[in-house]
C-alpha positions in Angstrom: -17.7 18.6 -10.7 -17.6 15.5 -13.0 -14.2 14.3 -14.2 -15.5 14.5 -17.8 -15.9 18.0 -17.5 -12.1 18.3 -17.8 -10.5 18.1 -21.1 -8.8 14.7 -20.5 -7.9 11.6 -22.6 -11.1 9.6 -23.1 -9.0 6.5 -22.0 -8.2 7.8 -18.8 -11.5 9.0 -18.2 -12.6 5.2 -18.9 -10.2 4.2 -16.4 -11.3 6.8 -13.7 -14.8 5.3 -14.2 -13.7 2.0 -14.2 -12.1 2.5 -10.6 -15.7 3.7 -9.6 -15.0 7.6 -9.6 -17.1 10.2 -11.4 -17.3 13.2 -9.2 -14.0 15.1 -8.2 -13.3 15.9 -4.4 -12.8 19.4 -3.6 -9.0 19.3 -3.7 -9.2 17.6 -7.1 -11.5 20.0 -8.5 -9.4 23.1 -7.6 -5.8 21.3 -8.0 -6.3 19.4 -11.7 -7.0 22.8 -13.6 -3.6 24.1 -11.7 -1.6 21.3 -12.7 -3.0 21.1 -16.3 -1.3 24.6 -16.8 2.0 23.5 -15.8 2.1 25.7 -12.7 3.8 24.8 -9.4 1.6 23.8 -6.5 1.4 23.5 -2.9 -1.9 21.6 -1.9 -2.7 21.1 1.7 -5.6 19.1 2.5 -6.7 16.5 5.1 -5.9 12.7 4.8 -8.3 10.9 2.7 -9.5 13.9 0.3 -8.0 12.5 -2.9 -4.8 14.4 -3.1 -2.9 11.3 -4.8 -5.9 11.5 -7.8 -5.5 15.3 -7.8 -2.0 15.1 -9.0 -1.8 11.7 -10.8 -4.9 12.4 -13.2 -3.6 15.5 -14.9 0.0 14.3 -14.9 -1.0 10.9 -16.5 -3.1 12.7 -19.0 -0.1 14.5 -20.2 1.8 11.4 -20.4 -0.8 9.5 -22.2 -1.0 12.2 -25.2 3.0 13.1 -25.2 4.3 9.5 -25.0 7.8 10.9 -23.9 9.7 7.5 -23.7 11.8 8.4 -20.6 11.0 9.1 -17.0 8.2 11.8 -16.7 7.3 11.9 -13.0 9.3 11.4 -9.6 7.2 11.0 -6.8 8.9 11.2 -3.5 7.1 9.8 -0.2 8.0 9.1 3.3 7.3 5.3 3.8 7.1 2.4 1.5 3.3 1.7 2.4 2.5 5.0 0.8 5.1 4.1 -2.3 3.1 0.9 -2.7 -0.2 2.6 -2.4 0.4 5.3 -5.0 1.8 2.6 -7.5 -1.3 0.7 -7.0 -3.3 3.7 -7.9 -1.3 4.3 -11.0 -1.7 0.7 -12.0 -5.6 1.3 -11.6 -5.6 4.5 -13.8 -3.3 3.1 -16.3 -5.7 0.3 -16.9 -6.4 1.4 -20.4 -3.2 3.4 -20.9 0.3 2.0 -21.8 1.9 4.2 -18.7 4.6 2.2 -16.9 5.5 2.7 -12.8 7.4 1.3 -10.4 7.7 1.7 -6.7 11.1 2.1 -5.3 11.7 1.4 -1.5 13.8 -0.5 0.8 13.2 -2.9 3.7 12.4 -6.0 1.6 14.8 -9.0 1.0 16.7 -7.2 -1.7 15.2 -9.1 -4.3 13.5 -5.8 -6.1 16.7 -4.0 -6.5 17.5 -5.5 -10.1 14.1 -4.5 -11.3 14.4 -1.2 -9.7 17.8 -0.8 -11.4 16.3 -1.4 -14.9 13.4 0.8 -14.5 15.5 3.6 -13.4 18.3 3.4 -15.9 16.0 2.6 -18.8 13.2 5.0 -17.9 9.7 4.0 -16.3 7.1 6.6 -17.0 6.7 7.3 -13.1 8.8 6.4 -10.3 7.4 6.4 -6.9 10.2 6.2 -4.1 11.1 6.8 -0.8 14.4 9.0 -0.4 16.8 6.5 1.2 16.4 3.7 -1.3 16.3 6.1 -4.2 19.6 7.6 -3.2 21.4 4.2 -2.8 20.6 3.8 -6.7 21.6 7.4 -7.6 25.1 6.8 -6.0 25.4 3.7 -8.3 25.5 6.2 -11.3 22.8 4.8 -13.5 19.9 6.4 -12.8 18.5 8.8 -15.6 16.5 11.8 -14.2 17.9 14.3 -16.6 14.4 14.6 -18.4 11.9 14.4 -15.6 9.2 17.1 -16.2 7.3 16.6 -12.7 8.5 16.4 -9.4 6.0 15.6 -6.5 6.7 15.5 -2.9 3.7 13.6 -1.5 3.3 13.9 2.5 5.8 16.6 2.3 5.4 17.6 5.9 5.9 14.1 7.2 9.2 13.9 5.1 10.4 16.9 6.7 9.3 15.6 10.1 11.5 12.3 9.6 14.4 14.3 8.6 14.5 13.9 4.8 15.3 17.5 3.9 18.8 16.7 3.0 18.0 13.7 1.2 15.2 15.6 -0.9 17.7 18.4 -1.8 20.3 15.9 -2.8 17.8 14.1 -5.0 16.7 17.4 -6.6 20.4 18.2 -7.6 19.9 15.2 -10.1 16.7 16.8 -11.7 16.5 19.3 -14.2 15.9 22.8 -12.9 13.4 23.5 -15.5 10.2 21.1 -14.1 7.3 21.4 -12.5 7.3 20.9 -8.7 3.9 19.6 -6.8 4.0 19.6 -2.9 1.2 17.8 -1.2 0.6 17.9 2.5 -1.7 17.6 5.2 -0.5 20.4 7.4 1.2 23.5 6.3 4.1 24.1 8.8 6.8 27.1 8.2 9.2 24.6 7.1 6.9 23.7 4.1 7.2 27.3 3.0 10.8 27.6 3.5 11.4 24.3 1.4 9.3 25.6 -1.4 11.5 28.9 -1.6 14.2 26.8 -2.6 12.6 24.2 -4.9 9.7 26.2 -6.6 8.9 28.9 -8.8 5.7 30.9 -7.7 3.8 28.1 -6.7 0.0 28.4 -6.6 -1.3 27.6 -3.1 -4.4 25.6 -2.3 -5.4 24.7 1.3 -8.7 23.1 2.5 -9.9 21.9 5.7 -6.9 22.3 7.3 -6.0 20.0 10.5 -9.5 18.8 11.2 -10.9 15.5 11.1 -13.6 14.6 8.4 -17.3 15.6 9.3 -18.1 11.9 8.8 -16.1 10.8 11.8 -18.1 10.1 15.1 -15.4 11.0 17.8 -15.4 10.2 21.5 -13.0 9.9 24.3 -12.9 7.5 27.2 -11.3 8.9 30.4 -9.9 5.5 32.1 -6.8 4.2 33.7 -4.1 2.1 31.5 -5.5 -1.3 33.2 -8.8 -0.4 31.9 -8.0 0.1 28.3 -8.1 -3.6 27.2 -11.4 -4.5 28.8 -12.9 -1.4 27.1 -11.6 -2.4 24.0 -13.2 -6.1 24.3 -16.3 -4.7 25.1 -16.2 -2.4 22.1 -15.6 -5.4 19.9 -18.2 -7.4 21.4 -20.8 -4.7 21.5 -20.4 -3.8 18.0 -20.4 -7.2 15.7 -21.5 -5.1 12.5 -17.9 -3.5 12.7 -16.1 -5.7 10.2 -13.2 -3.6 10.2 -11.2 -2.1 13.1 -7.9 -0.4 13.3 -6.0 0.1 16.6 -2.9 2.4 16.9 -0.6 2.1 19.7 2.7 4.2 20.4 5.1 1.3 20.5 5.9 -2.1 18.7 5.9 -3.7 22.1 2.3 -2.7 22.9 1.1 -3.9 19.2 2.0 -7.6 20.0 0.8 -7.1 23.7 -2.7 -6.0 22.6 -2.7 -8.8 19.6 -2.3 -11.3 22.2 -5.0 -10.1 24.6 -7.5 -9.6 21.8 -7.0 -12.9 20.2 -10.4 -14.5 19.7 -11.6 -18.1 18.2 -14.6 -15.6 16.5 -12.3 -13.3 14.4 -8.8 -12.6 13.4 -6.7 -10.1 15.2 -3.2 -9.1 13.7 -0.2 -6.7 14.2 1.9 -4.8 11.9 5.0 -2.8 12.7 8.4 -2.2 11.3 9.5 -5.3 12.8 8.1 -7.4 10.0 9.7 -8.1 6.9 8.1 -6.3 3.9 6.3 -9.3 2.4 4.7 -10.0 5.7 3.5 -6.3 6.0 2.1 -6.7 2.4 0.2 -9.8 3.3 -1.2 -8.5 6.6 -2.3 -5.6 5.0 -3.9 -7.4 2.2 -5.8 -9.5 4.6 -7.2 -6.6 6.4 -8.1 -4.8 3.0 -10.0 -8.2 2.2 -11.7 -8.2 5.5 -10.2 -11.6 6.4 -8.8 -9.7 9.5 -11.3 -8.1 11.6 -8.7 -6.1 14.0 -5.5 -4.7 12.8 -3.1 -3.2 15.6 -0.4 -0.9 14.2 2.1 1.6 14.9 2.1 5.1 13.5 4.0 3.7 10.4 0.1 3.3 9.2 -1.5 6.5 10.3 -0.6 7.9 6.9 -0.3 6.0 3.7 -2.7 3.2 4.1 -5.7 3.5 1.8 -8.2 0.9 3.0 -11.7 1.8 2.5 -14.6 1.2 5.0 -12.9 1.2 8.2 -15.3 1.1 10.7 -13.7 2.1 13.9 -10.4 3.5 14.7 -9.2 3.3 18.1 -6.3 5.3 19.6 -4.9 3.1 22.5 -2.5 5.7 23.2 -3.0 9.5 22.6 -0.6 10.5 20.0 2.0 12.9 21.2 1.8 15.1 18.1 -1.6 16.7 17.8 -1.4 16.5 13.9 -1.0 12.7 14.0 -4.5 12.3 15.9 -6.1 14.0 12.4 -4.2 11.4 10.5 -5.0 8.3 12.7 -8.7 9.3 13.0 -8.4 10.0 8.9 -8.3 6.2 8.4 -12.1 6.2 8.8 -14.7 8.2 7.0 -12.8 8.4 3.9 -14.2 9.9 0.7 -17.2 11.3 2.5 -18.2 7.9 4.1 -19.1 7.6 7.9 -17.0 5.9 10.8 -16.1 6.2 14.4 -13.0 7.0 16.2 -12.4 6.6 20.1 -9.4 7.7 22.2 -8.5 6.1 25.4 -7.2 8.9 27.5 -5.4 8.2 30.9 -4.7 10.8 33.3 -1.3 11.5 32.1 -2.6 12.0 28.5 -4.9 14.8 29.5 -2.3 17.5 28.4 -2.1 15.7 25.1 -5.8 15.7 24.3 -6.2 19.3 25.2 -3.5 20.1 22.4 -5.3 18.0 20.0 -8.6 19.6 20.8 -6.9 23.1 20.6 -5.9 22.1 17.2 -9.1 20.8 15.8 -11.1 23.8 17.4 -13.3 21.9 19.7 -13.7 19.5 22.4 -14.1 15.7 21.7 -17.4 14.2 23.6 -16.5 12.2 26.4 -18.3 8.8 26.7 -19.5 7.3 29.9 -17.5 4.0 30.6 -19.6 0.8 30.8 -20.5 0.1 34.5 -18.6 -3.0 34.8 -15.3 -1.1 33.7 -16.1 2.0 35.6 -16.6 0.0 38.9 -13.2 -1.8 38.6 -10.3 -0.4 40.7 -6.6 0.0 39.6 -4.5 -3.0 40.5 -1.0 -2.6 41.6 1.4 -5.2 40.6 3.4 -6.6 43.5 6.7 -5.3 42.1 5.6 -1.7 41.2 7.5 1.0 43.3 4.5 2.3 44.8 3.7 -1.3 46.2 7.4 -1.7 47.2 7.2 1.6 48.9 4.0 0.5 50.8 5.6 -2.8 51.8 8.8 -0.7 53.1 6.4 1.3 55.0 4.7 -1.7 56.5 8.1 -3.2 57.5 9.0 0.0 59.4 5.7 -0.1 61.2 5.8 -3.7 62.3 9.4 -3.1 63.4 8.7 0.1 65.6 5.4 -2.0 66.9 7.8 -4.7 67.9 10.2 -2.4 69.5 7.5 -0.8 71.6 6.1 -4.1 72.8 9.6 -5.0 73.8 10.2 -1.6 75.7 6.9 -2.1 77.3 7.7 -5.9 78.2 11.1 -4.3 79.8 9.2 -1.9 81.9 6.8 -4.6 83.2 9.6 -6.8 84.1 11.3 -4.2 86.1 
């Protein structure tokens, strides 16, 4: 379906076309008409299917016509990365419109507080916020949310996973009871339905391709030991020079920087990103990756959702995610918007049960790829201070001591 088939503001349609979009995605085709009617909505669709545009376009159309002069829409999100991404998309759609927005999030150097205060007290058209930072402003008493007409909970499942339920309910207590509420999610756990009963009125439900990677993702797993992971990644990077944008997910911040050190190359740039970085550094790192100045970005799960970078060629799961749903979101970073891409997962023996859970969730077995011969032939080396090595050394000591004792007894008997 084409966007111009909707009865939208011509200036908004011009902005949509300027951003390079003409046809709707399935979630947009189903959600936009519902939102235009003013109904509450629960929409469930996988990462990268255009959920953000599905609610921004109809609401911004309404703002552009009504020109309310107060904060019209509040969007709550789990991470600052997602807040920034959505704010950028709003700015793109508002290219030909006089619509104001601001992202409200913590983690920076504090310099944005005053700007946020002005927007929240005087009323930007759209506020995108993380719950914790927004509550800090609400507690000061100057936030004007009494005329908000639309509340959006984006990545609602992740916000509940993080533990934002009480914060969400606290924020909602400042909003008018008469409003439109939209919940967007990649999954539909029972707690989403429980929350909807408290904050929504007869919501329309839309669910598309739930919990499955996009068809354009070529998936594979490598069965290997932990010491073989980095050699394999180096091989993948060397053998695929056409892959200009590679994203590696690790389970811990410590591993992120260990991987970065090992992959550093004179031929291309490798960078790491985690919550240890200041917000400005994180934004600069993401910008460099987005502009293809950085070939390899190593990240923690902070980026598995809320990063909108197109044309990622390869996603590597250095560690199998403990939550099967996170696999879908990690893999969803490639093959976005019907493009194609590759995703490989490195599975050690201890991770087999996690991979089984993932395969049960997505409904099929992921192809096991053969290891390159030079990696398959390597043996696992044990560090000299590894517990198993100490046990071995202890056994060797006992054996040497017993042999020495036996030799002494034999010598004593011979002397006799």
